Each structure stands twice: as structure tokens, then as C-alpha cells.
VMD Tcl script that draws the C-alpha trace (Angstrom):
set ca {
  {48.80 -1.31 -3.13}
  {46.18 -3.33 -5.00}
  {42.58 -2.09 -5.16}
  {41.54 -5.00 -2.95}
  {44.13 -3.98 -0.35}
  {43.02 -0.36 -0.52}
  {39.40 -1.33 -0.03}
  {40.33 -3.51 2.93}
  {42.17 -0.57 4.49}
  {39.18 1.72 4.02}
  {36.81 -0.84 5.51}
  {39.11 -1.30 8.48}
  {38.68 2.38 9.27}
  {34.94 2.01 9.81}
  {33.73 1.89 13.40}
  {30.38 1.03 14.99}
  {28.45 4.22 15.68}
  {24.88 5.29 16.31}
  {23.57 7.35 13.39}
  {20.82 9.97 13.58}
  {19.16 11.71 10.68}
  {16.62 14.45 11.38}
  {14.49 16.10 8.72}
  {12.09 19.05 9.00}
  {8.54 18.37 7.80}
  {7.15 20.64 5.08}
  {10.23 22.82 4.76}
  {9.79 23.06 0.99}
  {6.79 25.35 1.48}
  {8.75 27.92 3.51}
  {10.19 31.19 2.28}
  {13.80 32.22 2.86}
  {13.25 33.99 6.19}
  {11.11 31.13 7.52}
  {13.73 28.59 6.43}
  {16.42 30.52 8.26}
  {14.38 30.52 11.47}
  {13.52 26.84 11.01}
  {17.19 25.86 10.64}
  {18.20 27.89 13.69}
  {15.50 26.23 15.79}
  {16.42 22.77 14.45}
  {20.09 23.15 15.39}
  {19.16 24.58 18.78}
  {16.85 21.64 19.52}
  {19.49 19.09 18.49}
  {22.10 20.91 20.57}
  {19.88 20.82 23.65}
  {19.22 17.11 23.14}
  {22.94 16.29 22.89}
  {23.77 18.45 25.91}
  {21.14 16.56 27.93}
  {23.11 13.31 27.53}
  {26.52 14.87 28.11}
  {27.64 15.06 24.47}
  {29.73 18.21 24.15}
  {29.60 20.45 21.07}
  {32.19 19.32 18.55}
  {32.32 15.73 19.82}
  {29.47 14.57 17.59}
  {29.93 14.43 13.83}
  {27.22 16.54 12.18}
  {26.56 17.22 8.50}
  {24.18 19.90 7.29}
  {21.52 18.59 4.92}
  {19.66 21.85 4.27}
  {16.39 21.06 6.00}
  {17.96 18.25 7.99}
  {20.95 17.15 10.07}
  {22.94 13.92 9.78}
  {24.92 12.94 12.85}
  {27.05 10.08 14.16}
  {27.86 9.60 17.84}
  {31.12 8.50 19.39}
  {31.22 4.75 20.06}
  {31.38 5.39 23.83}
  {27.98 7.15 23.94}
  {25.45 4.66 25.38}
  {22.69 4.12 22.79}
  {20.15 3.91 25.62}
  {20.76 7.63 26.22}
  {19.83 8.36 22.60}
  {16.54 6.44 22.64}
  {15.72 7.82 26.09}
  {16.73 11.25 27.34}
  {17.89 12.48 23.90}
  {14.50 11.82 22.31}
  {12.66 13.22 25.31}
  {14.71 16.43 25.31}
  {14.33 16.89 21.56}
  {10.57 16.47 21.91}
  {10.39 19.02 24.74}
  {12.54 21.50 22.80}
  {10.31 21.27 19.74}
  {7.17 21.53 21.85}
  {8.47 24.65 23.57}
  {9.55 26.22 20.30}
  {6.20 25.52 18.63}
  {4.00 26.83 21.43}
  {1.76 29.55 19.98}
  {3.45 29.49 16.56}
  {1.58 29.26 13.29}
  {4.59 27.84 11.43}
  {5.75 24.97 13.64}
  {8.97 23.00 13.42}
  {7.94 19.36 13.08}
  {10.59 16.71 12.61}
  {11.06 13.11 11.55}
  {14.12 11.37 12.99}
  {15.64 8.10 11.78}
  {18.03 6.20 14.06}
  {20.24 3.21 13.34}
  {23.59 1.78 14.38}
  {26.34 0.01 12.50}
  {29.71 0.39 10.84}
  {30.32 3.98 9.73}
  {33.29 5.44 7.89}
  {34.27 9.11 7.85}
  {36.18 9.46 4.58}
  {36.98 13.14 5.09}
  {34.06 14.22 2.91}
  {31.28 12.82 5.06}
  {29.80 9.68 6.58}
  {29.68 6.47 4.56}
  {28.04 3.13 5.30}
  {24.86 1.10 5.13}
  {24.01 2.23 8.66}
  {23.93 5.80 7.35}
  {21.83 4.90 4.31}
  {19.24 3.10 6.44}
  {18.93 5.89 9.02}
  {18.20 8.36 6.22}
  {15.70 6.09 4.49}
  {13.85 5.32 7.70}
  {13.40 9.04 8.21}
  {12.36 9.76 4.61}
  {10.23 6.65 4.09}
  {6.69 7.01 2.71}
  {5.32 5.43 5.90}
  {7.06 8.04 8.08}
  {5.64 10.82 5.95}
  {2.13 9.33 6.12}
  {2.33 9.06 9.90}
  {3.13 12.76 10.19}
  {0.29 13.59 7.81}
  {-2.08 11.54 9.96}
  {-0.83 13.22 13.16}
  {-0.73 16.95 12.29}
  {-0.39 17.92 15.94}
  {2.70 15.75 16.48}
  {5.99 17.66 16.74}
  {8.28 14.63 16.52}
  {8.27 11.16 14.95}
  {11.11 8.75 15.68}
  {11.79 5.74 13.44}
  {14.38 3.23 14.66}
  {15.82 0.21 12.91}
  {14.81 -3.29 13.94}
  {18.31 -3.89 15.32}
  {18.17 -0.78 17.48}
  {14.69 -1.60 18.76}
  {15.49 -5.24 19.52}
  {18.83 -4.56 21.20}
  {18.32 -1.22 22.91}
  {14.74 0.06 23.02}
  {13.19 -3.15 24.37}
  {15.53 -3.03 27.34}
  {13.66 0.07 28.50}
  {15.10 2.56 30.94}
  {14.44 6.14 31.95}
  {12.54 8.10 29.27}
  {12.36 4.99 27.04}
  {8.87 3.91 25.93}
  {9.24 0.51 24.20}
  {5.53 -0.32 24.44}
  {4.66 2.87 22.52}
  {6.55 1.79 19.39}
  {4.81 0.07 16.48}
  {6.36 -2.01 13.73}
  {6.00 -1.49 9.98}
  {7.83 -2.41 6.79}
  {9.97 0.23 5.07}
  {10.41 -0.09 1.32}
  {12.54 2.62 -0.28}
  {14.99 2.25 -3.16}
  {17.05 -0.87 -2.34}
  {15.83 -0.86 1.27}
  {13.38 -3.51 2.46}
  {13.53 -3.43 6.23}
  {11.45 -3.70 9.36}
  {11.34 -0.46 11.36}
  {9.72 0.79 14.58}
  {7.72 4.03 14.71}
  {7.23 6.19 17.79}
  {5.64 9.53 18.67}
  {6.78 10.55 22.17}
  {4.12 10.58 24.91}
  {1.61 8.72 22.73}
  {0.52 5.08 23.10}
  {0.97 4.42 19.38}
  {1.65 6.28 16.14}
  {-1.12 6.33 13.49}
  {0.38 3.87 11.03}
  {-1.30 3.63 7.60}
  {-3.99 0.90 7.33}
  {-3.04 -2.53 6.10}
  {-3.04 -2.68 2.32}
  {-1.71 0.84 1.77}
  {1.48 0.20 -0.13}
  {4.93 1.58 0.49}
  {6.19 2.65 -2.91}
  {3.12 1.02 -4.47}
  {4.19 -2.50 -3.54}
  {1.29 -3.32 -1.25}
  {3.04 -4.58 1.84}
  {3.16 -3.51 5.45}
  {3.73 -5.26 8.75}
  {2.58 -4.51 12.25}
  {3.30 -6.60 15.30}
  {5.37 -9.60 14.24}
  {3.50 -10.68 11.12}
  {3.54 -9.33 7.56}
  {0.34 -8.42 5.80}
  {0.42 -8.65 2.04}
  {-1.95 -7.67 -0.71}
  {-2.00 -8.74 -4.32}
  {-1.70 -12.12 -5.95}
  {1.71 -13.37 -4.93}
  {4.57 -13.08 -2.46}
  {5.73 -9.54 -1.85}
  {9.19 -10.24 -3.24}
  {7.70 -11.68 -6.42}
  {9.73 -14.88 -6.13}
  {7.04 -17.53 -5.94}
  {3.72 -18.73 -7.30}
  {0.43 -17.06 -6.45}
  {-1.28 -18.20 -3.24}
  {-3.76 -21.08 -3.35}
  {-7.22 -20.08 -4.55}
  {-10.03 -21.04 -2.15}
  {-12.70 -23.07 -3.97}
  {-15.52 -20.99 -2.52}
  {-14.04 -17.89 -4.14}
  {-14.41 -19.30 -7.66}
  {-17.73 -18.50 -9.42}
  {-19.91 -21.59 -9.63}
  {-20.21 -21.48 -13.40}
  {-16.47 -21.13 -13.79}
  {-15.33 -23.63 -11.15}
  {-12.46 -25.77 -12.38}
  {-11.66 -23.33 -15.20}
  {-10.29 -20.04 -13.94}
  {-10.22 -17.53 -11.13}
  {-9.96 -13.78 -11.60}
  {-8.28 -11.69 -8.83}
  {-8.84 -7.96 -9.13}
  {-9.03 -8.16 -12.88}
  {-5.27 -8.62 -13.18}
  {-4.33 -12.15 -12.17}
  {-5.56 -15.30 -13.92}
  {-5.12 -18.69 -12.23}
  {-6.09 -21.54 -14.60}
  {-7.32 -24.91 -13.36}
  {-8.24 -28.10 -15.16}
  {-7.31 -26.70 -18.58}
  {-5.13 -28.31 -21.22}
  {-3.47 -26.03 -23.75}
  {-2.37 -27.82 -26.92}
  {0.44 -26.27 -28.96}
  {2.20 -22.99 -28.38}
  {0.41 -19.75 -27.69}
  {1.37 -16.12 -27.60}
  {-0.99 -14.82 -24.95}
  {-4.44 -14.68 -23.42}
  {-7.00 -12.12 -24.50}
  {-9.48 -11.16 -21.80}
  {-12.87 -9.89 -22.96}
  {-15.20 -7.96 -20.63}
  {-18.40 -10.03 -20.22}
  {-21.81 -8.77 -21.19}
  {-24.24 -8.13 -18.33}
  {-25.11 -11.40 -16.59}
  {-22.74 -13.45 -18.69}
  {-19.46 -15.14 -17.69}
  {-16.21 -13.64 -18.91}
  {-14.48 -15.63 -21.61}
  {-10.76 -15.88 -22.08}
  {-9.68 -17.12 -25.48}
  {-6.51 -18.98 -26.19}
  {-4.62 -17.68 -29.20}
  {-2.57 -20.24 -31.05}
  {0.88 -19.31 -32.21}
}
mol new
graphics top color blue
foreach p $ca { graphics top sphere $p radius 0.5 }
foreach p [lrange $ca 0 end-1] q [lrange $ca 1 end] { graphics top cylinder $p $q radius 0.2 }
display resetview
């Protein structure tokens, strides 16, 4: 069989499944005994959550990730159960476990759905990658830092929110989710963040970058910072005239000391670069053209 035929056969084996990735917060600071107790409590909480929606032990694919669990549900499990009773039960299990404890089990959970392949070694597919990255995203970690009393944060993909969560249902709280952009490795996706029983999670303020790229969205609009489009595939935004210093109007505009937008200038001949000199007190900065 050709490689193309083999790949087609492998792809044909993938089925649409809901993927869950749960990760314990701050597990790297725990000693061996504390880690053992944390893992036992994590598996117990997940087991209770699955039992609450009628998923029997052994019928859900689970992979151990040390301080986390990766799972994929059977295609016949209604996703509304997972964003409803499953989340609610997991929250209650964590809350009960943490009551009166100094070392609490706090978890981030990423949820997504899509084509998933079990190749005999584990789960494979973009749906798996995204569920893991939603859970491990810088924004998810910041939310948990900003809500130290929260036991559980759930991050769902835009597809899952738009097709399942918004439909509501018992234990589902669609109005308590908030939208933000997730940037991690090759991932650039919209996601929805939720802390059970709270009106809204404490998302980072606009302008705080994911992976240093200065972009985040809330609601339905993106908020960007910096001098150009977030993807870097276009010119800088128009410069408002009132933002240009009077003495330099028509010549240049300096944004944050990094971006230079030139206006009304003619450069004759080739040049190798622009040298920016810091102005003396009260004087205008001068940028000199260097001829090649």
C-alpha cells in the first residue's frame, strides 16, 4: 500500500469525540507524598464526575499525564452532559476534597470536540492538541492566579461553546463564560473561560499579551496593542493627526519608541537604515538618513 493510501486508512479510523484535559495547578511545588495524594484525589474527582453522567469505568479513554488526565468520551455521550452535570460534579468533588485543607487540589480543564484517533499508543488529533493547549494556556494560568480561591477553571473551545454551551440546560451556565484569545505554539484560537458558580472569571486586562504578542479578545471583538495587525500581515494603523507633535507634523510619528511612520518625506538614493538619536531636553528627536 502506498503511503498516501496508508494515511487515508489511518484518517478513516478517526471518530468525532469530546476531549477533556485536566491539569492540577501548582503540582510542581509538591513533594512525593503530596503528589501521591493529589493524584488519588484527582482521579477520584474525575471518576465521580463521569459516574454522574452515566459513563462507566473503562468506557472512557483515559491517559495519565502525571499531574493531569487526558480523556476522550464515546461518541454517544451527549456533550451537554459534559458541560453541565460533569463540570458541576467535578466542582463539587474538588470543593469537598479541599474543605479545611492547606494544600488544595485546584484544576484547570480544557474541553474540545473533533476527530480523534486512537493509534494504540494514545490519542491523536488536532482536537486533542487544542484541548491541552486551552488548559495550559497563559491566560488560563493567569486566571487561576487571579482567583486563588477558585477550585476549578474550565476552558472550552469556540466550537464547543457555540454549539453546545449556548444551548444551556441543567447545570449549564452559558452567561457565566467569558471569551478570550489563546495563543500557544501554533495555536491561535478563541476560547471561553468559566469558573463554576461565578458570574465571570477574572480575565487578564486588555493589553496583557499571551506569549508576549499583545492580543486578547473579550465579548465578540478583538483588542490589539502595538503598531500593526496582530498577525503581522499588514501595514501599521493610520496615525491620527492630533497624535503627531506639532513641530514634527508631516514628518514622522513615534509609537512607543519602536515604530516610525514617515510622512511627507522623500528619500533619494538607497539607504541602509535609520539611526534614532535621543533628543536633548526640550528638543525634537532627529532621525538621520544614512546613504548607502
